[in-house]
C-alpha positions in Angstrom: 22.4 -47.2 -49.9 25.8 -47.8 -48.5 25.8 -49.6 -45.1 25.5 -47.4 -42.0 29.1 -48.0 -41.2 30.0 -45.7 -44.0 27.9 -42.8 -42.7 30.9 -41.0 -41.2 32.6 -41.0 -44.6 29.5 -39.4 -46.1 29.4 -36.7 -43.4 33.1 -35.9 -43.7 32.9 -35.8 -47.5 29.9 -33.5 -47.5 31.4 -31.1 -44.9 34.7 -30.9 -46.8 32.8 -30.2 -50.0 30.9 -27.2 -48.6 32.7 -26.0 -45.5 31.5 -22.4 -45.5 27.8 -23.2 -45.4 28.4 -25.5 -42.5 30.3 -22.7 -40.7 27.5 -20.2 -41.3 24.9 -22.7 -40.2 26.9 -23.4 -37.0 27.1 -19.6 -36.2 23.3 -19.3 -36.7 22.7 -22.2 -34.3 25.2 -20.8 -31.8 23.5 -17.4 -31.7 20.0 -18.9 -31.6 20.9 -21.4 -28.9 22.6 -18.6 -26.9 19.4 -16.5 -27.1 17.2 -19.5 -26.2 19.4 -20.2 -23.2 20.1 -16.7 -22.0 16.5 -15.5 -22.1 15.1 -17.6 -19.3 18.2 -17.0 -17.3 18.0 -13.2 -17.8 14.3 -13.3 -16.8 15.1 -15.3 -13.6 18.0 -12.9 -12.9 15.9 -9.8 -12.9 13.2 -11.6 -11.0 15.8 -12.5 -8.4 17.0 -9.0 -8.2 13.4 -7.8 -7.8 12.6 -10.2 -5.0 15.8 -9.4 -3.1 15.2 -5.6 -3.4 11.6 -6.0 -2.4 12.6 -7.7 0.8 15.7 -5.6 1.4 14.0 -2.2 0.9 10.7 -3.0 2.7 10.3 -1.6 6.2 12.1 -3.9 8.8 8.9 -4.1 10.9 7.2 -5.6 7.8 9.9 -8.2 6.9 11.2 -9.4 10.3 9.7 -12.7 11.5 8.8 -12.3 15.2 8.2 -15.3 17.4 6.7 -14.2 20.7 5.1 -15.8 23.7 3.6 -14.5 26.9 5.5 -14.3 30.1 6.0 -17.5 32.2 2.9 -18.6 34.1 2.1 -16.8 37.3 1.4 -20.1 39.0 5.1 -21.0 38.8 7.8 -20.1 41.4 9.3 -16.7 40.8 12.8 -18.1 40.5 11.7 -20.5 37.7 9.9 -17.6 36.0 13.0 -15.5 36.2 15.2 -18.3 34.8 13.0 -18.6 31.7 13.6 -15.0 30.7 17.4 -14.9 31.3 19.6 -14.5 28.3 20.9 -18.1 28.4 17.3 -19.6 28.2 16.3 -17.2 25.4 19.5 -17.9 23.4 18.8 -21.6 23.5 15.2 -21.2 22.2 16.6 -18.8 19.5 19.0 -21.4 18.2 16.4 -24.2 18.1 13.7 -22.0 16.5 16.1 -20.7 13.9 16.9 -24.3 12.8 13.2 -25.0 12.4 12.6 -22.2 9.8 11.6 -23.8 6.5 13.5 -23.3 3.3 14.1 -20.9 1.5 13.9 -18.7 4.6 17.3 -17.9 5.8 18.3 -15.7 8.8 20.7 -12.7 8.9 22.2 -13.3 12.4 23.7 -9.9 12.5 20.3 -8.1 12.5 18.4 -10.8 14.4 17.7 -10.4 18.2 15.8 -11.8 21.1 14.8 -10.7 24.5 11.9 -9.6 26.7 9.8 -6.4 26.3 6.7 -4.8 27.8 3.8 -5.5 25.5 2.1 -2.4 27.0 4.0 0.8 27.4 4.5 2.2 30.9 3.7 5.7 31.8 6.5 7.9 33.2 5.8 9.9 36.4 8.5 12.5 36.0 7.1 16.0 35.6 10.2 17.3 33.9 9.6 15.2 30.8 8.1 16.9 27.7 4.3 16.9 27.6 2.9 18.2 24.3 -0.8 18.3 25.4 -0.2 17.9 29.1 0.1 14.1 28.9 3.1 12.3 30.3 5.2 10.2 27.9 5.1 6.4 27.9 8.1 4.1 27.5 8.5 0.6 26.1 11.2 -1.4 27.9 13.2 -3.9 25.9 15.8 -6.2 27.4 17.3 -7.0 24.0 20.5 -8.9 23.1 23.4 -7.6 21.0 23.3 -3.9 21.9 27.1 -3.7 22.0 27.5 -4.8 18.3 24.8 -2.4 17.0 25.5 0.9 18.6 28.3 3.3 19.5 28.2 4.9 22.9 28.2 8.6 22.6 27.8 9.4 26.3 28.1 7.2 29.4 28.2 3.4 29.0 26.1 0.4 28.1 23.6 -0.8 30.8 24.6 -3.8 32.8 22.8 -6.3 35.1 24.1 -9.1 37.3 22.5 -12.3 38.2 20.8 -10.9 41.3 18.0 -9.2 39.3 14.7 -10.8 40.1 11.0 -10.3 39.8 11.1 -7.9 42.8 13.9 -5.7 41.5 12.7 -2.1 41.1 15.9 -0.4 39.9 17.6 -1.2 36.6 19.9 0.4 34.2 19.0 1.4 30.6 20.2 3.3 27.6 18.5 5.4 25.0 19.3 6.5 21.4 20.6 10.0 20.7 17.3 10.8 19.0 15.3 9.8 22.1 17.7 11.7 24.3 17.3 14.9 22.2 13.6 14.7 22.0 12.8 13.8 25.7 15.7 15.8 27.2 17.5 12.8 28.6 21.2 12.3 29.3 23.5 9.8 31.0 22.6 10.0 34.7 18.9 10.7 34.1 16.4 8.6 36.1 13.0 7.6 34.7 10.2 6.6 37.1 7.8 4.3 35.5 4.3 3.4 36.8 2.7 0.0 36.5 4.3 -2.0 39.3 2.3 -3.3 42.3 4.7 -2.4 45.1 6.2 0.8 43.8 7.4 2.3 40.5 10.3 1.0 38.5 13.3 3.3 38.3 15.4 3.1 35.1 18.7 4.9 35.4 20.0 6.0 32.0 23.6 5.0 31.9 24.3 5.8 28.2 23.2 7.6 25.1 23.7 5.4 22.0 24.2 6.1 18.3 22.8 3.3 16.2 25.3 2.1 13.6 22.7 1.0 11.1 19.4 2.6 12.3 17.5 1.6 9.2 18.1 -2.1 9.7 16.1 -4.6 11.6 17.8 -4.5 15.0 16.7 -0.9 15.5 13.8 -0.5 13.2 11.8 -3.7 13.9 10.6 -1.8 17.0 10.6 1.8 15.7 10.1 3.5 19.0 13.4 2.0 20.2 15.2 4.1 17.6 13.0 7.2 17.3 10.3 8.5 19.6 6.9 9.1 18.1 3.8 11.1 18.9 0.7 9.0 19.9 -2.9 9.9 20.3 -5.1 9.1 23.3 -8.1 8.6 20.9 -10.2 11.3 22.4 -12.2 14.1 20.7 -10.4 16.3 20.2 -7.3 14.0 20.3 -4.5 14.7 22.7 -0.9 13.6 22.0 1.9 12.3 24.1 5.4 10.8 23.4 6.1 7.1 22.9 9.7 6.1 23.3 11.8 3.0 24.0 14.5 2.2 26.5 17.1 -0.5 26.0 17.8 -2.5 29.1 20.6 -5.0 29.8 19.5 -8.5 28.8 20.1 -9.7 32.4 17.5 -7.2 33.6 14.6 -9.0 32.0 13.3 -10.6 35.3 12.5 -7.2 36.6 9.8 -6.7 33.9 7.9 -9.7 35.3 6.9 -7.8 38.4 4.8 -5.1 36.6 1.6 -4.7 34.7 3.3 -4.0 31.3 2.3 -7.4 29.9 5.9 -8.6 29.4 6.5 -11.0 26.6 9.4 -13.0 25.3 10.3 -12.5 21.6 12.7 -13.8 19.0 13.2 -11.8 15.9 14.6 -13.3 12.7 15.7 -10.8 10.1 15.5 -12.5 6.6 18.7 -12.8 4.7 18.3 -11.9 1.0 21.6 -12.9 -0.4 20.6 -16.4 -1.4 17.0 -15.8 -2.4 16.1 -16.4 -6.0 13.1 -15.6 -8.2 12.3 -19.3 -8.3 11.9 -19.3 -4.4 8.8 -17.1 -4.5 6.2 -19.8 -4.2 8.1 -21.8 -1.6 8.7 -18.6 0.3 5.0 -17.8 0.4 4.2 -21.3 1.5 6.8 -21.3 4.2 5.5 -18.0 5.6 1.9 -19.3 5.6 3.0 -22.5 7.4 4.8 -20.4 10.1 1.9 -18.2 10.7 -0.8 -20.9 10.9 0.4 -24.3 9.8 2.7 -27.2 10.6 5.8 -25.0 11.0 4.0 -23.0 13.7 3.2 -26.3 15.6 7.0 -27.1 15.5 7.8 -23.6 16.8 5.4 -24.0 19.7 7.2 -27.1 20.6 10.3 -25.0 21.2 8.9 -21.6 22.4 5.8 -22.7 24.3 2.2 -23.8 23.5 0.9 -20.2 23.2 3.7 -18.9 20.9 2.7 -17.0 17.8 4.7 -16.0 14.8 3.8 -12.8 13.0 5.4 -11.0 10.0 4.5 -8.7 7.2 6.7 -10.6 4.8 3.8 -12.3 3.0 2.5 -8.8 2.0 5.9 -7.9 0.6 6.2 -11.2 -1.3 2.6 -10.8 -2.5 3.2 -7.3 -3.8 6.3 -8.6 -5.6 4.3 -11.4 -7.1 1.7 -9.0 -8.4 4.4 -7.0 -10.0 6.0 -10.0 -11.6 2.7 -11.3 -12.8 2.0 -7.9 -14.4 5.4 -7.8 -16.1 5.7 -11.5 -17.2 3.0 -11.5 -20.0 4.6 -8.5 -21.7 8.0 -10.1 -21.5 6.6 -13.3 -22.9 5.3 -11.3 -25.9 8.9 -10.7 -26.9 9.8 -14.3 -26.1 7.0 -15.6 -28.3 7.9 -13.2 -31.1 11.6 -14.0 -31.2 10.9 -17.7 -30.9 8.5 -17.6 -33.9 11.0 -15.6 -36.0 13.9 -17.8 -35.0 11.9 -20.9 -35.8 11.1 -19.5 -39.3 14.8 -18.7 -39.9 16.0 -22.1 -38.9 13.3 -23.7 -41.1 14.3 -21.5 -44.0 18.0 -22.4 -43.5 17.0 -26.1 -43.9 14.8 -25.2 -46.9 17.7 -23.2 -48.5 20.1 -26.2 -48.1 17.4 -28.5 -49.5 16.9 -26.3 -52.5 20.7 -26.0 -53.1 20.9 -29.8 -53.1 17.7 -30.5 -54.9 19.3 -32.2 -57.9 21.6 -34.3 -55.6 18.7 -35.5 -53.4 16.5 -36.2 -56.4 19.2 -38.3 -58.0 19.8 -40.3 -54.8 16.1 -40.9 -54.5 15.8 -42.0 -58.2 18.7 -44.5 -57.7 16.9 -46.3 -54.9 17.9 -44.3 -51.8 15.4 -44.7 -49.0 13.9 -41.7 -47.2 15.2 -43.1 -43.9 18.7 -43.5 -45.2 18.8 -40.0 -46.8 17.2 -38.3 -43.8 19.6 -40.1 -41.4 22.7 -38.9 -43.2 21.4 -35.4 -43.5 20.6 -35.5 -39.8 24.2 -36.6 -39.0 25.5 -34.0 -41.4 23.6 -31.2 -39.6 24.3 -32.6 -36.1 28.1 -32.2 -36.6 28.1 -28.4 -36.6 24.7 -27.9 -34.8 25.3 -29.8 -31.6 28.7 -28.3 -30.6 27.4 -24.9 -31.6 24.3 -25.3 -29.4 26.5 -26.4 -26.5 28.8 -23.4 -27.0 25.7 -21.2 -27.0 24.5 -22.7 -23.7 28.0 -22.3 -22.1 28.1 -18.7 -23.2 24.6 -18.0 -21.7 25.7 -19.6 -18.4 28.8 -17.4 -18.3 26.9 -14.2 -19.2 24.1 -14.7 -16.6 24.8 -16.4 -13.4 22.6 -17.2 -10.4 19.9 -18.9 -12.4 18.6 -22.4 -12.8 20.3 -24.5 -15.5 17.4 -26.6 -16.6 15.4 -23.9 -18.6 18.6 -22.9 -20.4 19.4 -26.5 -21.3 15.9 -27.1 -22.6 16.0 -23.9 -24.7 19.4 -24.7 -26.2 18.3 -28.4 -26.7 15.2 -27.3 -28.5 17.3 -25.2 -30.9 19.7 -28.0 -31.5 16.8 -30.5 -32.3 15.1 -28.0 -34.7 18.4 -27.1 -36.4 19.3 -30.8 -36.9 15.8 -31.8 -38.1 15.0 -28.9 -40.4 16.9 -30.2 -43.5 16.0 -33.9 -43.1 12.3 -33.2 -42.6 12.3 -30.8 -45.6 14.1 -33.3 -47.8 11.9 -36.2 -46.7 8.7 -34.2 -47.5 9.9 -33.0 -50.8 11.1 -36.4 -52.0 8.5 -38.7 -50.7 8.2 -40.1 -54.2 11.0 -40.3 -56.8 10.4 -37.8 -59.6 12.1 -37.0 -62.9 11.4 -33.3 -62.9 10.1 -30.8 -60.3 7.1 -28.7 -61.3 6.9 -25.0 -60.9 6.1 -23.8 -57.4 5.1 -20.3 -58.3 3.3 -18.2 -55.7 0.8 -17.0 -58.4 0.1 -20.6 -59.4 -0.1 -22.1 -55.9 -3.4 -23.6 -55.1 -3.9 -24.2 -51.3 -5.0 -27.7 -50.5 -7.6 -28.8 -48.0 -5.1 -29.6 -45.3 -3.7 -26.1 -45.5 -7.1 -24.6 -45.4 -8.0 -26.6 -42.3 -4.7 -25.5 -40.6 -5.3 -21.9 -41.4 -8.9 -21.9 -40.1 -7.6 -23.6 -36.9 -5.1 -20.8 -36.4 -7.8 -18.2 -37.1 -10.0 -19.7 -34.5 -7.2 -19.8 -31.9 -6.2 -16.2 -32.6 -9.8 -15.0 -32.5 -10.5 -17.0 -29.3 -7.4 -15.6 -27.5 -8.2 -12.0 -28.4 -11.9 -12.3 -27.5 -11.1 -14.0 -24.2 -8.5 -11.3 -23.3 -10.9 -8.5 -24.1 -13.7 -10.0 -22.1 -11.4 -10.7 -19.1 -9.9 -7.3 -19.1 -6.9 -6.1 -17.0 -8.4 -7.6 -13.8 -7.7 -11.1 -15.0 -4.6 -12.9 -13.9 -1.6 -12.8 -16.2 -1.0 -15.8 -18.3 0.3 -16.8 -21.7 -2.9 -15.7 -23.5 -1.8 -12.1 -23.9 1.7 -13.2 -24.8 0.7 -15.6 -27.7 -2.0 -13.3 -29.1 0.3 -11.0 -31.1 2.1 -13.9 -32.7 -1.1 -15.6 -33.5 -2.6 -12.5 -35.0 0.6 -12.0 -37.1 0.5 -15.6 -38.3 -3.1 -15.3 -39.4 -2.4 -12.0 -41.1 0.6 -13.6 -42.9 -1.5 -16.4 -44.2 -4.3 -14.0 -45.3 -1.8 -11.8 -47.1 -0.1 -14.7 -48.8 -3.5 -15.8 -50.2 -4.2 -12.2 -51.4 -0.7 -11.5 -52.6 -1.2 -12.9 -56.2 -4.3 -10.7 -56.8 -2.6 -7.3 -57.0 0.3 -8.8 -59.0 -2.2 -10.1 -61.6 -4.0 -6.8 -61.7 -0.9 -4.7 -62.1 0.8 -7.0 -64.6 -1.8 -6.1 -67.4 -1.2 -2.3 -67.3 2.5 -2.8 -66.9 2.7 -5.0 -70.0 1.3 -2.2 -72.1 4.1 0.2 -71.1 7.0 0.8 -73.4 9.7 -0.5 -71.0 10.0 -4.1 -70.0 11.4 -3.6 -66.5 8.0 -3.0 -64.8 6.3 -6.0 -66.4 9.3 -8.3 -65.8 9.6 -7.3 -62.2 5.9 -8.1 -61.5 6.1 -11.3 -63.4 9.2 -12.3 -61.5 7.5 -11.4 -58.2 4.6 -13.6 -59.1 6.9 -16.5 -60.1 8.7 -16.5 -56.7 8.4 -19.9 -54.9 5.6 -20.0 -52.4 8.0 -20.9 -49.5 10.3 -17.9 -50.4 7.4 -15.5 -50.1 5.5 -17.1 -47.2 8.2 -17.7 -44.6 10.0 -14.3 -44.9 6.6 -12.6 -44.8 5.6 -14.5 -41.7 9.0 -13.6 -40.0 8.7 -9.9 -41.0 5.0 -9.7 -39.8 5.8 -11.3 -36.5 8.8 -9.1 -35.9 7.0 -5.9 -36.9 3.9 -6.9 -34.8 6.0 -7.7 -31.8 8.0 -4.5 -32.1 4.8 -2.4 -32.6 3.0 -4.0 -29.6 6.0 -3.9 -27.3 7.0 -0.4 -28.4 3.4 0.8 -27.7 3.5 -0.9 -24.3 6.9 0.7 -23.4 5.8 4.1 -24.6 2.6 3.7 -22.6 4.6 2.7 -19.5 6.8 5.8 -19.9 3.8 8.1 -20.3 2.1 6.5 -17.3 5.3 7.1 -15.2 5.5 10.7 -16.4 1.9 11.2 -15.4 2.4 9.6 -12.0 5.4 11.7 -11.3 3.4 14.8 -12.2 0.6 13.8 -10.0 3.1 13.3 -7.1 4.5 16.8 -7.4 1.8 18.8 -9.2 4.5 20.7 -11.1 8.1 20.5 -12.1 9.1 21.5 -8.6 7.3 21.5 -5.3 8.5 23.5 -2.2 6.7 22.7 1.1 7.2 23.2 4.8 7.7 20.2 7.1 4.8 20.9 9.4 2.4 22.8 7.0 3.5 26.2 8.4 3.5 29.3 6.1 6.3 29.7 3.7 9.0 32.4 4.4 8.4 35.7 2.7 11.5 35.5 0.5 11.1 32.1 -1.0 8.8 33.1 -3.9 11.2 35.8 -5.3 14.2 33.6 -4.7 12.7 30.7 -6.7 11.5 33.0 -9.4 15.1 34.1 -10.1 16.4 30.5 -10.6 17.4 29.7 -14.1 14.8 27.7 -16.1 11.9 28.7 -13.9 9.0 30.1 -16.0 6.1 30.1 -13.7 5.8 30.3 -9.9 2.7 30.3 -7.7 2.1 30.0 -4.0 -0.8 28.0 -2.5 -2.3 28.0 0.9 -4.1 24.9 2.2 -6.9 25.0 4.7 -9.5 22.3 5.6 -13.2 22.7 5.7 -16.4 21.0 6.6 -19.4 21.3 4.3 -21.8 22.2 7.0 -21.6 23.9 10.4 -22.8 20.7 12.2 -20.0 18.6 10.7 -17.0 18.6 13.1 -14.7 16.7 10.8 -13.0 19.1 8.4 -12.0 16.7 5.6 -12.5 18.9 2.5 -9.2 20.4 1.2 -9.6 24.1 0.2 -6.7 25.7 -1.7 -6.3 29.4 -1.8 -4.5 30.3 -5.0 -3.5 33.2 -7.2 -6.1 32.9 -10.0 -3.9 34.2 -12.9 -0.6 32.4 -12.0 -2.2 29.2 -10.8 -4.6 28.8 -13.7 -1.8 29.3 -16.2 0.5 26.8 -14.4 -2.4 24.2 -14.2 -2.9 24.6 -17.9 0.8 24.2 -18.6 1.0 21.0 -16.5 -2.2 19.6 -18.1 -3.9 19.3 -14.7 -7.2 21.2 -15.1 -6.2 24.7 -16.2 -8.8 27.5 -16.1 -9.3 31.2 -16.8 -8.7 33.6 -13.9 -12.3 34.8 -14.2 -13.4 31.5 -12.7 -12.2 32.6 -9.3 -13.8 36.0 -8.8 -15.1 37.4 -5.5 -18.6 38.9 -5.9 -20.7 40.3 -3.1 -18.9 38.3 -0.5 -19.3 35.0 -2.4 -16.1 33.3 -3.6 -16.3 31.6 -7.0 -14.6 28.2 -6.8 -13.3 25.4 -9.0 -14.2 22.0 -7.5 -13.5 18.3 -8.1 -16.5 16.3 -9.6 -17.5 14.8 -6.2 -17.6 18.1 -4.4 -19.4 19.8 -7.2 -22.1 17.1 -7.2 -22.6 17.5 -3.4 -22.6 21.3 -3.2 -24.3 22.1 -6.5 -24.0 25.3 -8.4 -25.8 27.6 -5.9 -23.9 29.5 -3.2 -23.0 27.2 -0.3 -21.6 28.0 3.1 -18.7 26.0 4.4 -16.7 26.3 7.6 -12.9 26.4 7.2 -9.9 26.7 9.5 -9.8 30.4 8.3 -13.4 31.0 9.1 -16.7 30.5 7.4 -16.9 31.1 3.6 -19.7 31.2 1.0 -18.6 29.6 -2.2 -20.2 29.2 -5.7 -18.8 26.5 -8.0 -18.1 27.9 -11.4 -16.0 25.1 -13.0 -15.3 21.4 -12.4 -11.8 19.9 -12.9 -10.9 16.2 -12.2 -7.4 17.1 -10.9 -5.4 20.1 -9.9 -1.7 20.7 -9.1 -2.1 21.7 -5.5 -4.3 18.6 -4.7 -3.4 15.9 -7.3 -5.4 13.2 -5.5 -8.7 13.4 -3.7 -11.4 16.0 -3.4 -10.6 19.7 -3.5 -12.0 23.2 -3.8 -10.0 26.1 -5.3 -10.7 29.7 -4.3 -9.0 33.0 -4.6 -6.4 33.3 -1.8 -7.6 36.9 -1.2 -10.9 35.5 0.1 -9.1 33.6 2.9 -8.4 36.6 5.0 -7.8 34.7 8.3 -5.5 32.0 6.9 -1.9 31.8 7.9 -0.6 32.2 4.4 0.7 29.9 1.6 2.3 26.7 2.7 3.4 25.3 -0.7 5.1 26.7 -3.8 4.7 25.3 -7.3 7.2 26.0 -10.0 7.2 25.1 -13.7 9.8 25.4 -16.4 11.9 23.3 -18.8 15.5 22.7 -17.8 15.2 23.7 -14.2 18.6 24.3 -12.5 18.0 21.9 -9.6 21.1 22.8 -7.7 20.4 26.5 -7.9 16.8 25.8 -6.9 17.8 23.9 -3.8 20.4 26.6 -2.9 17.8 29.3 -3.3 15.3 27.5 -1.1 17.9 26.9 1.6 18.8 30.5 1.5 15.2 31.6 1.9 14.6 29.8 5.1 14.9 26.6 7.1 12.6 23.6 7.3 11.8 23.7 3.6 11.8 20.6 1.4 12.1 20.5 -2.4 10.5 17.7 -4.4 11.4 17.6 -8.1 9.3 16.0 -10.8 12.4 14.6 -12.5 13.5 12.9 -9.4 10.1 11.4 -8.8 10.1 10.1 -12.4 13.6 8.6 -12.0 12.5 6.8 -8.9 9.7 5.1 -10.8 12.2 3.6 -13.3 14.7 2.1 -10.8 12.7 -1.1 -9.9 14.6 -4.2 -11.0 11.5 -5.9 -12.4 10.4 -3.2 -14.7 13.9 -2.1 -15.7 14.9 -5.7 -16.4 11.7 -6.4 -18.4 12.2 -3.3 -20.5 15.8 -4.2 -21.2 15.0 -7.7 -22.2 12.1 -6.6 -24.4 14.3 -4.1 -26.2 17.0 -6.7 -26.8 14.4 -9.3 -27.9 12.8 -6.9 -30.3 16.2 -6.1 -31.8 17.1 -9.8 -32.1 13.7 -10.5 -33.7 14.3 -7.7 -36.2 17.7 -9.2 -37.0 16.2 -12.6 -37.6 13.5 -11.1 -39.8 16.0 -9.4 -41.9 18.0 -12.6 -42.1 14.8 -14.4 -43.2 14.4 -11.9 -46.0 18.0 -12.3 -47.0 17.7 -16.1 -47.0 14.7 -15.8 -49.2 16.6 -13.6 -51.6 19.7 -15.9 -51.5 17.6 -18.9 -52.3 16.4 -17.4 -55.5 19.7 -15.5 -56.2 21.2 -18.0 -58.7 17.9 -18.0 -60.7 17.9 -14.1 -60.6 21.5 -14.0 -61.7 21.0 -16.4 -64.6 17.9 -14.4 -65.7 19.8 -11.1 -65.5 22.6 -12.7 -67.6 20.2 -13.8 -70.3 18.5 -10.4 -70.4 21.9 -8.7 -70.7 22.7 -10.8 -73.7 19.4 -9.5 -75.2 20.4 -5.9 -74.7 19.3 -5.0 -71.1 21.6 -2.4 -69.6 23.2 -2.7 -66.1 21.0 0.1 -64.8 17.9 -1.6 -66.0 19.0 -4.9 -64.4 19.4 -3.2 -61.0 16.0 -1.6 -61.4 14.6 -5.0 -62.3 15.9 -6.7 -59.1 14.9 -3.8 -56.9 11.4 -3.7 -58.3 11.1 -7.4 -58.0 11.7 -7.3 -54.2 9.5 -4.2 -53.8 6.0 -5.9 -53.8 6.9 -8.4 -51.1 8.6 -5.7 -49.0 5.7 -3.3 -49.3 3.4 -6.1 -48.4 5.4 -7.0 -45.3 5.8 -3.3 -44.2 2.2 -2.3 -44.8 0.9 -5.5 -43.4 3.2 -5.2 -40.4 2.0 -1.7 -39.7 -1.7 -2.7 -40.1 -1.3 -5.8 -38.0 0.6 -3.9 -35.3 -2.1 -1.2 -35.1 -4.8 -3.8 -35.0 -3.0 -5.9 -32.3 -2.6 -2.9 -30.0 -6.3 -2.0 -30.5 -7.5 -5.5 -29.9 -5.3 -6.3 -26.9 -5.4 -2.9 -25.1 -8.3 -3.9 -22.8 -6.2 -6.7 -21.4 -3.2 -4.6 -20.5 -3.1 -2.7 -17.2 -0.4 -0.1 -17.7 -0.9 1.4 -14.3 0.0 -2.0 -12.6 2.8 -2.6 -15.1 4.4 0.8 -14.7 3.8 1.5 -11.0 3.5 -2.0 -9.4 6.5 -1.3 -7.1 5.6 2.3 -6.3 3.6 2.5 -3.2 1.8 5.7 -2.5 1.9 6.9 -6.1 -1.3 8.0 -7.7 -2.2 5.8 -10.6 -2.7 8.0 -13.7 -5.4 5.8 -15.3 -3.3 5.2 -18.4 -4.7 3.5 -21.5 -2.6 1.5 -24.1 -2.5 3.4 -27.4 -0.7 2.8 -30.6 2.7 4.4 -30.8 3.2 5.8 -34.3 7.0 5.6 -34.1 6.9 1.9 -33.1 4.8 1.2 -36.2 6.7 3.4 -38.7 10.3 3.0 -37.8 10.5 -0.8 -38.0 8.5 -0.9 -41.2 10.7 1.8 -42.8 13.8 -0.1 -41.6 12.6 -3.3 -43.2 12.0 -1.6 -46.5 15.4 0.1 -46.5 17.2 -3.1 -45.7 15.3 -5.1 -48.4 16.2 -2.4 -50.9 19.8 -2.5 -49.8 19.9 -6.2 -50.2 18.4 -6.0 -53.7 20.9 -3.3 -54.7 23.8 -5.3 -53.3 22.7 -8.4 -55.2 22.3 -6.5 -58.4 25.8 -4.9 -58.0 27.3 -8.3 -57.3 25.6 -9.9 -60.3 26.8 -7.0 -62.5 30.4 -7.6 -61.7 30.5 -11.0 -63.4 30.1 -11.6 -67.1 26.9 -13.2 -68.4 28.7 -16.3 -69.7 29.9 -17.1 -66.1 26.2 -17.3 -65.0 25.0 -19.2 -68.0 27.7 -21.9 -67.5 26.3 -22.6 -64.1 23.3 -24.3 -65.6 19.9 -23.5 -66.9 18.2 -22.6 -63.5 14.7 -21.4 -63.8 
């Protein structure tokens, strides 16, 4: 071999001799490196969006971090106690505590606040305040910072307090929100007299009515009663209710709270900032929260706020729910990653094999003349590295530009792996093929190939791995934690199937060759003979790529179709019909709403339902059983249309004072089939269960009993309206409901379904999976094309010889098309079979409810089961067959353009 110093001349000479193959190879590496780099960045990007949205959309009282401590000790001088709750002292603690928050927790200073509040609400003594059940309202007092920056004064002014406020002060100024003022009939100038102070009540003079600028954010919503008053129960039997509200005091009025029995406490609220959170911060975020609640970080906080300080937050539940969602989505996304990685690996290996086959004679000559394997492999490595390394770098740069806000290391590793594989494919293939110098290469026909012992051991190892992964996944079930097991299983199953099909492939060719040889024409026999003489590598690698791509597409398509069905079902269970009209407080519907809704375009069925509650025995005071009074004909037809337990109208007859009923399975088991007396809000009833249904539109979740509404004589009337119909005019429906009466709400099934699809995690995962399946299909087609291109010179030469013997152009096209048909049929049929088997084998390990509804709290899980989607099986297989046929036809057309002598001059290629 020439010395190493002449290696650059070799590379330059080879690249100049064949520039276009180098350009095509560089483009292939660029695209593959881009996909390998952009995939982890895209996954991290949608995980980041999911984490940020989970924290940003959660209730502020769940996400805010609240550090609180009790009031200063009673054994200390009153002046010292008052100084510790003044704004200056609280602000100093706030600054030091904020600096102690562990990474990646960051604070939104605009929504954070601190102050002093009454841990126990104080009862008002003013008789003019609203009293729903005769109980006086109670008020929580908050001397909170930052009111001027978070509210607009609608009436009066902000409360003030000077430095003279002390523990003995019994008159302070306060402000309330507009919602509180409207509910409790307060205005600027009102005076609240609050009990709970030893030497006389505390008077709070309302100086202003405030309109919160961002009422949904943490400043106002971390303490919900500060923004909106709420009804509270005294816990008695029967319960009695009273109003709970909040009053905002001036920060300087905090010392006055120390003189009462309202259990005053100091607090510092830190609203989390989501702008710099990333998906990679999830584990560190959970650890930091745990440390703050009961760990080293809490010890440091107590050093600032006091030895009894506690930090509480619901952020760990928010992060935990997000983590469960991510863990449910990740294995399914990894299926696409494994699939596209396997197919891309095959294509890169085939590109190296194609280059090695094209230069077979050159490499054999170099080896015969004394070239060492190391020298040949080194120069081939350098030759590949020249286009591959810059292309991989460009792919990495493009991925970084396309997706920002993600870590760089995974993308670098992905692009680097592609570059290494692209550079090593040709040298390794050449070194294996030319381990020993040889004068002539033997035939490598697929029909003559005899697997050796090493190949058998490798295939058995893969079979054991695939079987073990599938069995483990089925035994573990959907309750097991998500890992790479479910992700690798489809690829392993496809790999094993490809190896089995390659072993079985020669058998049908041999069986069909005999009958085909006895036919009058030669095209059928020649096509089967040519298919059997294809090189083993040309048949095996494209088959593996096609099977992997088809299996990944079938499995992923079935999962996505199952997710869509689960969300459709969950949306239906949320509304019960295509549209649901209800009253805000359960009061009866206005008389004109039913005919108004029936006139809306697209409405096909309308039925009104009245809801009462019942106890199953006279001694049971708790009325927990939901009884729905329905119109038998209309309701039964609507339930059947919605697929929620339809029934015939005769099931709800009234005979001899006994109401026939349709019940849920639990109620039917308790009450039996004999007449049973129950006590409802509309009076006692005797019911007889005539049918059992698991779900019903009026009560999609929980136990229920359906009876004829005519039997509920003392009921107030229907309180909900169910409407069904394809293509509902939603605007007209809302307008009709508004015109029929006030206080009515409309819930649409289509809107509920759309809300289930907006979560960033699920939407991002579906988007990535679709793109990954499309890329995998493209690589599979490219693998098929590479296989045909590798044998294209031999096909062209054969076609030229046959044409000199009298074969027509039409027969030549038929020959090439039929030659590609067996392998294409094997790939398409095998892909469909393997996809169907994979879905069936892995279905027990996929929890579609958690995958489809992980971010949807309060939505009824539809108990969905993963089933094979026919279109996901048939469409990719049909596409593969059409593309393979198109490639064969194009190759035949191209070969027919040239004269036979031009092919025969190229050499005697077999």
